[in-house]
N, C-alpha and C positions, 0 to 999 in steps of 0.2 A: 708578749711577744717573743720583748727582748730575752729577757730571764728567759724561760726557759731556751733558750737557740744557745743561751751561755748553758744553760744543765748541762746537756744534753753532747757538744763539746767536751764537758768538763770528761764527762762521765767519756767516751771517745778518746782521751788526754790515757787517761787511765786504763779504760777495757781494751783499749787494742791497737795501742802502738807497741803490744812488747810482740800479739801477732804475727805474723812469719810463715802461719802457711799460705801454699800458695795452691786453688783445688790444678789440678782432680791431687795433688798429695796428700794425704789425710791430716783432719790437723790435731796436735797429742792435747789430750783430753783438757790440761791445765787455758791452753788458748782457745780451746772447743764454745769452753764450761763458758771464759771471757768473753770468744761473744755475746756470745747465749746471757751473759750477763748486764751488757749495755746495748744489747735490744729488749729482757725486759721491766731492768730500768727506766729506757730509754719512752719507753709504752707507759709505764709510770706514772709517769711524769707527763705528759701528752693526753694521758685517761684527766687526770690530777686538770691540766689544762683547759679542755674542753668540757669537762662537768664544771668550771670556777666559770668557767665565760654565760653558759648556763642559766648555774646561778643567781649571780648578778643582775645575766635577762628578765626572770623570776624578779628580782627582787624592785629590781625599775618598770614592773609593770604596776606595781604600788605607790603612792606616795604615804608617811604616813602621819602624811597634815593636811590631807583630801580626801574628802572620799570618796573622788569619783574615779576613778579606772579609769588608768592611759589607754588602753584600746580595746578591738575584744580582743586579745590572745587574752583578758587578767579577767576573763566576760569567763572566761572556758578552765579557765584551774581554776577560779574557784568555787566554778561545777565541781569540778573533780576531788576540792580538800574543801571544799565549808562544811558536811559532813563531821568531816574528822576535825575542825578550826570546834566549832559548833560544842562539841564532845571532850575539847583539855577546854574549852572555857570552860565549862562547865563545872568541872575542879579547881582553876583556881576562884577571887576574888577581888579581879581588877577592877577597877572606877575605871576603868577605860570602855565610855561608850561602844556598843555589842559590837556594830555593824563595824566601824575601823581596830579594836578586838582580833574578832577574826578577821580582817582582814591584814594583824602583823603577825599574823600567825601558818600563814598561807608562803607564805619562801620558805620557810622553818620544815613543815609539813614535806614543801617539790624539795630541801636537796637530802628528807630522809627518808621517804621513800624515792623517789628515784634518785638520785644521786650515790639515795645512801645505800641501793641493792643493785650500782648498775657494775656492774666490772668489765669491761671493759667499750672497741670505740667497733670495733663489728660496724655492720648495719645495721644489726637488730639491736644492738649500743645505743646509734646514736638518734636507731625511733622513739624508742624510750624514753631519751634527753626534747625533741623536739615533738611527741605530743604531747606528753606529763609539762610542755608547757606552753602547750597553747594557739601552734602552735602548725602550721596548714603539713601534710608532709608532706604532701607530689611536688608544693610548694620550693618548698625545702629542695628535695630532693633532684630537683631539674635546676636551681637556683645550687647549689656547691653536688652535682655528682662529684666532679674531678675529686674533690677534701675523699667523700664518704671513698670512694673506688680506693683511695691512698689509707684512710684508714684501717680499713674491711683489710687491705691488702698486711703493711703495718702487724692489725693483733690475730689477721688468723696462722704470721707466721711464730706471731710469740709462743698459741696454744700448741703451735707443733711444738714449737725446743723447749716449754715449757710443759708436757706434758708424757714426752717420751727423751728417753734415753740415749748415749751415743751406742748403748748394748741393742738396743730399738734398734737403731736406724741402721749402724752395718747387720741387726739379723733381715730386715725388710732396704734395703734396698743398697746401702754404704751408702760411701762415700758422694753424693747421688744429691742428700738430701742433706748434707750434713750445711752447717750456713760459714759465710765466710767470711770476713767483714768490710767486704766489699761490696753485698750481699746488706748485711745488716746497717752499713750508712745507707742504703738509699733508698729501700725500706724506710727509715725513721724523717731523713735529710726531703722524701718529700714528706711525708706527711708534713712534717712542718712549712715547709711549704704554701700549700696546701688549704694552713688552718684558714690564711685569713678570707677564704670566701664565704669559712663561718661564723669569723669573727667577725665582720662584712653583713653578710643579711642578719641576724644579730642585733646591728644598730640602727638598718633599716626600719621605722616606723608603720613602715606599711606592708601587712602581712596577712 
């Protein structure tokens, strides 16, 4: 978490320091590009952090020196990826006992099939990570509701600015849709502040 905060602070220094425009004054093109770059890159850093937290959780659900799965979630993960692991096993000549070999493959399959196809931090993106990790979405949603809301807001604004040009925003409403440094910082900082709830949830042995 500390590294993520340092990274976003550095992005703030690089991209937002030179932005002087304030609402309702339109930003210069270079200023708008800088704010958008800050949000998109910060969003990417947050997304990577969240995915890494879930990958680490899945990895910890299994032990390489024991056939005993750690918790209920690991059973649900196995159900999702056992078939893929079995197919992959047939293509190898591993000397590892079959059950242990399949268990070793599951975290990598989660990373490839769930995290590798995930592209954002909107609610549906987080739900994909949660259910893929064998966790109960309703419980996660209840315990991490504020984190979900903060990430959804960040993801929505990132999608808005990543898929629309300044010209398009001007044609559909102009300055009101422009992204200024204050809003960009608030979106990122709120998301960072709420991530601890997800980290705590994944650290809990009771799911």
